[in-house]
Backbone bond lengths (Angstrom), bond angles and torsions (degrees), N, CA, C in turn:
res aa  C-N    CA-C-N  psi(-1)  N-CA   C-N-CA  omega(-1)  CA-C   N-CA-C  phi
1 X - - - 1.460 - - 1.544 108.49 -
2 X 1.384 114.63 137.68 1.460 118.15 -175.82 1.582 108.83 -71.76
3 X 1.348 108.62 150.91 1.493 115.97 179.29 1.532 110.84 -87.19
4 X 1.289 117.18 141.89 1.402 123.39 175.95 1.537 107.73 -92.52
5 X 1.385 114.18 125.10 1.451 117.12 -178.99 1.561 111.04 -65.42
6 X 1.257 114.10 145.26 1.477 119.79 175.11 1.516 108.68 -122.04
7 X 1.338 114.21 151.67 1.434 120.07 -178.26 1.480 108.88 -127.65
8 X 1.315 117.83 146.41 1.404 123.98 177.09 1.505 110.51 -110.54
9 X 1.322 119.40 119.56 1.456 121.06 -176.77 1.486 112.37 -89.09
10 X 1.292 115.63 148.54 1.451 121.17 176.06 1.535 112.56 -97.92
11 X 1.298 117.84 -9.14 1.413 122.25 -177.60 1.547 112.42 -81.24
12 X 1.346 114.72 154.84 1.430 116.80 -178.53 1.535 110.00 -125.72
13 X 1.256 121.45 137.44 1.407 121.91 -179.42 1.541 109.45 -63.72
14 X 1.399 113.76 134.45 1.466 119.11 -179.85 1.509 107.85 -131.05
15 X 1.283 115.91 174.45 1.474 123.09 175.12 1.515 112.35 -102.65
16 X 1.344 117.68 8.26 1.402 121.71 179.42 1.521 112.97 -73.06
17 X 1.284 114.32 143.70 1.502 121.18 179.11 1.540 108.26 -80.54
18 X 1.240 119.01 149.94 1.496 124.73 178.08 1.490 111.27 -70.22
19 X 1.317 119.77 -167.23 1.397 127.98 -177.85 1.530 115.50 -69.57
20 X 1.291 117.77 -21.80 1.410 122.12 -178.07 1.536 112.73 -79.01
21 X 1.317 117.99 125.30 1.449 118.94 177.27 1.527 109.34 -117.78
22 X 1.234 114.36 144.17 1.419 119.58 179.38 1.519 107.51 -123.63
23 X 1.301 115.88 105.21 1.448 121.90 -174.37 1.486 108.88 -120.62
24 X 1.300 118.21 38.74 1.476 121.98 178.34 1.538 108.71 -82.84
25 X 1.266 113.42 120.81 1.427 120.30 179.34 1.514 111.32 -118.70
26 X 1.253 120.06 131.64 1.466 123.72 -179.66 1.501 107.48 -118.23
27 X 1.321 116.58 128.79 1.433 119.41 178.98 1.567 107.34 -75.15
28 X 1.366 115.39 157.07 1.469 117.06 -176.25 1.497 113.62 -63.58
29 X 1.411 117.76 -21.62 1.448 118.74 -179.12 1.579 114.64 -78.63
30 X 1.417 113.71 -11.35 1.454 116.70 -175.43 1.535 108.15 -105.26
31 X 1.363 113.38 157.98 1.446 117.16 170.29 1.583 105.48 -109.13
32 X 1.286 115.87 -175.27 1.434 119.67 -173.23 1.531 109.94 -67.60
33 X 1.309 116.59 -40.47 1.492 122.55 -178.43 1.505 111.50 -61.46
34 X 1.365 121.29 -46.21 1.382 122.23 177.67 1.502 115.26 -70.60
35 X 1.321 113.10 -27.50 1.552 117.03 177.38 1.536 108.79 -72.72
36 X 1.347 118.23 -35.51 1.465 119.46 -178.23 1.522 114.00 -89.81
37 X 1.330 117.82 1.13 1.513 120.67 179.30 1.546 112.00 -57.22
38 X 1.301 121.05 -48.62 1.485 118.08 178.75 1.517 114.77 -61.41
39 X 1.323 116.61 -32.35 1.516 118.31 178.68 1.511 106.57 -73.47
40 X 1.274 118.75 -40.45 1.435 122.64 -178.77 1.554 111.43 -62.54
41 X 1.337 114.74 -41.16 1.465 123.90 176.85 1.551 109.61 -59.97
42 X 1.314 114.20 -47.40 1.456 118.00 -178.81 1.541 114.61 -65.37
43 X 1.308 112.56 -38.05 1.551 117.62 174.21 1.480 110.24 -65.67
44 X 1.306 118.40 -42.66 1.494 119.37 -179.51 1.527 110.95 -64.62
45 X 1.311 117.53 -41.34 1.437 120.52 179.28 1.521 110.61 -63.74
46 X 1.339 116.66 -42.36 1.428 119.25 175.38 1.479 114.79 -57.87
47 X 1.325 114.34 -45.76 1.512 120.86 178.19 1.545 112.29 -59.37
48 X 1.357 114.60 -40.32 1.433 120.88 -178.61 1.514 109.54 -65.60
49 X 1.335 117.06 -44.18 1.463 121.92 -177.99 1.530 109.11 -67.25
50 X 1.355 116.48 -39.64 1.474 119.85 176.75 1.480 114.34 -62.54
51 X 1.375 114.71 -40.89 1.470 120.19 176.03 1.541 111.01 -63.74
52 X 1.285 118.01 -43.48 1.439 122.33 -179.16 1.540 109.07 -63.74
53 X 1.362 117.43 -42.21 1.437 120.01 178.87 1.562 110.64 -62.56
54 X 1.323 117.42 -40.62 1.440 119.90 179.77 1.562 109.19 -66.95
55 X 1.297 116.33 -38.76 1.481 118.59 177.35 1.499 112.03 -64.39
56 X 1.389 117.47 -40.16 1.497 120.21 176.89 1.498 111.41 -63.73
57 X 1.324 115.53 -41.35 1.478 118.09 -179.99 1.526 112.05 -62.84
58 X 1.345 115.17 -45.14 1.457 118.44 -179.38 1.559 109.65 -65.03
59 X 1.317 117.53 -40.82 1.463 119.49 178.60 1.523 110.69 -65.77
60 X 1.302 121.41 -35.16 1.424 125.33 179.25 1.505 109.70 -65.85
61 X 1.328 116.74 -41.73 1.509 120.41 177.93 1.555 109.84 -61.72
62 X 1.347 114.94 -45.75 1.480 118.04 177.76 1.500 111.74 -63.96
63 X 1.307 118.59 -38.57 1.416 123.88 178.92 1.496 110.55 -62.22
64 X 1.349 120.44 -48.05 1.403 125.19 -178.38 1.548 110.69 -60.55
65 X 1.292 115.97 -42.58 1.463 118.72 178.55 1.511 112.57 -66.65
66 X 1.384 117.30 -38.41 1.418 120.79 179.64 1.477 113.60 -70.73
67 X 1.335 117.04 -34.64 1.461 120.15 178.26 1.494 114.01 -62.26
68 X 1.346 113.94 -37.68 1.466 117.13 176.81 1.539 111.00 -59.92
69 X 1.343 115.03 -41.89 1.455 119.76 178.17 1.528 111.25 -66.75
70 X 1.369 115.56 -41.15 1.449 119.70 178.60 1.557 113.38 -62.44
71 X 1.385 115.06 -36.77 1.449 116.54 175.30 1.500 114.53 -62.65
72 X 1.326 113.97 -35.80 1.478 120.25 177.98 1.530 109.93 -65.15
73 X 1.354 115.15 -39.08 1.504 120.37 -179.44 1.505 108.35 -68.69
74 X 1.341 119.14 -40.88 1.470 120.53 178.50 1.527 112.42 -61.92
75 X 1.398 115.26 -37.23 1.417 116.65 -179.84 1.536 110.82 -71.33
76 X 1.312 117.56 -37.60 1.468 120.99 175.20 1.565 112.18 -65.16
77 X 1.293 115.82 -35.53 1.483 117.42 177.54 1.496 110.59 -72.24
78 X 1.315 119.74 -30.39 1.459 120.19 179.78 1.532 112.46 -72.05
79 X 1.346 116.69 -17.33 1.447 120.41 175.82 1.523 112.86 -81.57
80 X 1.323 118.69 -18.27 1.419 120.33 179.50 1.530 110.12 -75.46
81 X 1.317 113.48 140.28 1.484 118.73 -174.99 1.494 113.53 -82.68
82 X 1.365 118.52 -29.89 1.427 123.98 -179.30 1.501 108.95 -90.85
83 X 1.380 113.91 121.75 1.468 119.27 -173.73 1.524 110.39 -67.24
84 X 1.286 117.29 -40.22 1.500 118.78 -179.62 1.547 110.02 -63.69
85 X 1.275 114.87 -40.07 1.504 120.37 179.96 1.544 107.69 -67.13
86 X 1.299 116.70 -41.84 1.503 120.38 179.46 1.530 109.17 -65.63
87 X 1.336 117.57 -40.98 1.462 120.14 -179.97 1.528 110.37 -64.09
88 X 1.313 117.75 -44.94 1.452 122.79 -179.20 1.511 108.39 -63.12
89 X 1.297 117.85 -46.39 1.451 122.40 -178.07 1.519 110.98 -60.49
90 X 1.349 115.38 -44.53 1.479 119.12 -178.86 1.521 111.90 -64.02
91 X 1.308 114.95 -44.12 1.448 119.21 -179.96 1.510 112.26 -63.55
92 X 1.312 118.54 -44.94 1.467 123.72 179.70 1.534 109.92 -65.93
93 X 1.285 120.06 -41.11 1.427 124.00 -179.08 1.543 109.11 -68.31
94 X 1.290 117.78 -40.54 1.451 124.30 -179.81 1.539 107.65 -62.90
95 X 1.283 117.84 -45.28 1.475 121.32 -179.39 1.537 109.86 -65.26
96 X 1.317 116.49 -42.09 1.463 120.93 179.65 1.599 109.49 -61.94
97 X 1.342 116.13 -45.97 1.453 121.12 178.06 1.523 111.10 -59.54
98 X 1.320 116.13 -47.99 1.459 118.84 -175.75 1.535 109.65 -63.79
99 X 1.383 118.63 -42.05 1.422 120.70 178.66 1.561 112.77 -65.40
100 X 1.312 113.54 -39.91 1.506 119.68 -178.08 1.534 109.39 -62.34
101 X 1.287 116.91 -50.03 1.495 120.98 -176.19 1.520 110.86 -79.29
102 X 1.289 117.63 -27.00 1.491 119.82 174.89 1.528 113.09 -66.70
103 X 1.358 114.67 -32.96 1.407 121.28 179.35 1.572 111.26 -69.18
104 X 1.308 116.07 -21.28 1.518 120.25 178.31 1.496 112.83 -79.57
105 X 1.372 115.95 -10.87 1.477 118.39 -178.35 1.562 110.91 -64.40
106 X 1.308 114.40 140.59 1.441 118.70 -178.71 1.526 115.21 -79.05
107 X 1.330 116.87 -19.11 1.472 118.61 -179.19 1.551 108.65 -149.95
108 X 1.320 114.39 167.22 1.483 118.27 -179.40 1.542 112.69 -65.00
109 X 1.399 112.50 -30.02 1.481 116.56 178.62 1.524 110.34 -66.35
110 X 1.380 114.41 -44.71 1.494 116.77 177.37 1.481 111.21 -61.07
111 X 1.381 118.50 -40.92 1.415 123.43 -177.26 1.538 110.62 -62.27
112 X 1.326 116.20 -41.50 1.441 123.27 179.13 1.544 111.99 -63.53
113 X 1.355 114.00 -48.18 1.458 117.64 177.54 1.510 111.18 -60.68
114 X 1.340 114.53 -44.90 1.509 118.38 -177.86 1.531 109.53 -62.55
115 X 1.306 119.12 -46.66 1.445 123.55 -178.70 1.532 109.16 -57.50
116 X 1.341 119.37 -47.63 1.432 121.36 179.29 1.518 113.91 -59.59
117 X 1.349 115.12 -47.69 1.409 119.40 -179.47 1.548 112.61 -66.82
118 X 1.296 116.08 -39.57 1.439 122.08 179.91 1.512 110.17 -64.19
119 X 1.307 118.69 -45.81 1.424 121.71 178.74 1.481 113.77 -60.22
120 X 1.298 120.21 -35.55 1.427 126.90 174.75 1.570 109.67 -61.54
121 X 1.306 114.08 -49.87 1.478 120.76 -178.90 1.495 109.55 -66.40
122 X 1.345 115.97 -41.59 1.504 120.35 179.46 1.552 108.79 -58.59
123 X 1.291 115.44 -43.99 1.467 119.72 -178.80 1.525 111.67 -61.13
124 X 1.356 115.22 -42.41 1.460 119.12 175.99 1.487 111.31 -59.89
125 X 1.312 117.47 -47.41 1.511 121.38 -176.07 1.509 111.12 -63.86
126 X 1.343 117.38 -42.54 1.425 120.64 -177.75 1.525 109.09 -69.03
127 X 1.321 116.46 -38.70 1.479 118.67 178.40 1.509 110.41 -63.53
128 X 1.305 117.19 -44.52 1.438 119.17 177.80 1.513 112.96 -62.41
129 X 1.295 116.36 -39.26 1.527 122.38 176.76 1.470 109.63 -59.19
130 X 1.417 117.63 -50.48 1.457 117.36 -178.36 1.504 115.75 -72.49
131 X 1.349 117.10 -29.88 1.450 123.13 172.55 1.524 111.53 -59.76
132 X 1.359 114.48 -43.47 1.455 118.17 -179.25 1.566 109.07 -66.75
133 X 1.346 116.12 -34.54 1.481 119.88 176.43 1.545 109.90 -63.40
134 X 1.288 117.11 -43.92 1.470 122.97 -179.65 1.575 109.20 -64.17
135 X 1.358 114.49 -42.58 1.475 116.59 178.75 1.497 111.90 -59.27
136 X 1.328 118.11 -32.20 1.484 118.59 179.05 1.515 106.82 -62.65
137 X 1.282 119.15 -40.81 1.467 120.41 -177.83 1.548 109.72 -69.23
138 X 1.357 118.79 -30.83 1.462 119.21 178.97 1.503 111.38 -73.37
139 X 1.378 117.90 -33.19 1.444 122.49 -176.92 1.496 110.82 -76.55
140 X 1.333 116.65 -25.69 1.421 122.24 179.01 1.544 110.14 -119.59
141 X 1.300 118.95 90.73 1.469 121.56 -175.76 1.536 109.66 -61.93
142 X 1.346 115.00 166.76 1.474 118.97 -172.93 1.504 113.47 -60.57
143 X 1.343 118.44 -35.68 1.484 117.71 -179.13 1.459 112.26 -70.84
144 X 1.296 122.76 -19.23 1.451 125.61 179.12 1.542 110.92 -93.57
145 X 1.365 118.89 -10.66 1.413 121.69 -175.93 1.502 110.66 -97.28
146 X 1.318 121.21 12.54 1.470 121.82 175.07 1.500 110.16 -67.07
147 X 1.266 118.37 121.00 1.461 119.03 -178.05 1.580 112.21 -74.81
148 X 1.268 113.54 155.36 1.454 119.44 179.32 1.542 106.65 -69.47
149 X 1.325 114.48 157.08 1.469 119.71 -178.23 1.528 108.63 -70.51
150 X 1.296 115.27 133.78 1.438 120.46 174.83 1.501 111.45 104.47
151 X 1.312 113.79 159.59 1.458 118.49 -175.69 1.517 112.43 -70.49
152 X 1.313 120.56 -36.93 1.485 123.40 179.50 1.530 109.67 -65.94
153 X 1.310 115.30 -40.31 1.513 117.65 -179.05 1.533 110.85 -64.54
154 X 1.339 116.59 -40.20 1.489 117.57 -179.28 1.548 109.51 -67.04
155 X 1.300 116.17 -37.81 1.463 120.95 179.97 1.553 109.35 -61.16
156 X 1.341 114.86 -49.13 1.507 117.81 -177.85 1.523 109.26 -66.85
157 X 1.331 120.18 -34.64 1.444 121.75 177.91 1.526 110.68 -63.23
158 X 1.315 118.15 -43.37 1.505 122.15 -179.22 1.540 109.59 -65.60
159 X 1.345 116.34 -41.40 1.474 120.07 176.67 1.524 111.88 -56.69
160 X 1.360 113.46 -47.50 1.460 118.89 -178.07 1.532 108.83 -66.37
161 X 1.328 119.78 -38.48 1.455 122.02 -179.70 1.509 110.50 -61.47
162 X 1.280 117.66 -42.68 1.457 120.92 -175.70 1.543 109.97 -79.73
163 X 1.247 118.22 -30.79 1.459 121.20 176.23 1.509 110.46 -66.35
164 X 1.331 117.48 -39.95 1.520 119.45 177.02 1.569 108.88 -67.67
165 X 1.260 118.77 -36.89 1.488 120.16 -178.91 1.532 110.00 -68.22
166 X 1.386 117.54 -40.20 1.458 118.54 179.78 1.492 111.69 -72.09
167 X 1.325 120.62 -21.79 1.403 122.18 -177.74 1.523 111.67 -74.85
168 X 1.291 117.88 -24.00 1.459 122.48 -176.05 1.509 112.30 -79.49
């Protein structure tokens, strides 16, 4: 028959209380609900802050993904030779991107945070796009921007103008 192992303990039974202390005191004028109100308030505040942080993180993930797509749209718009067409393209693409990624938000709070952050980034990108267009005009003064006579000359002039801008 197998032997059952036996152990000898070194500990001794005592009457000491463990590490957990309970020092909750309630005055006779309070009930349990009023005594626990500050704790409940703290827990609720913590939960609200935690939820807000989760919403901000999700919105940031959506924003990062959408900004990559917006950068691609800005690059495509900069390749267009007609400024009005480029402007219309960029605005339409930006709205499409914002709507697409906003629809992926799990709550209205996430959507709101995403929309605010995206619109800030969109404004930066569009400002940079239009500033680069203005810089083209500064680098090529009016007397040097006179196109060559004929349709082919104008086309070649525009290609050179945009190639110089993209090289910078």
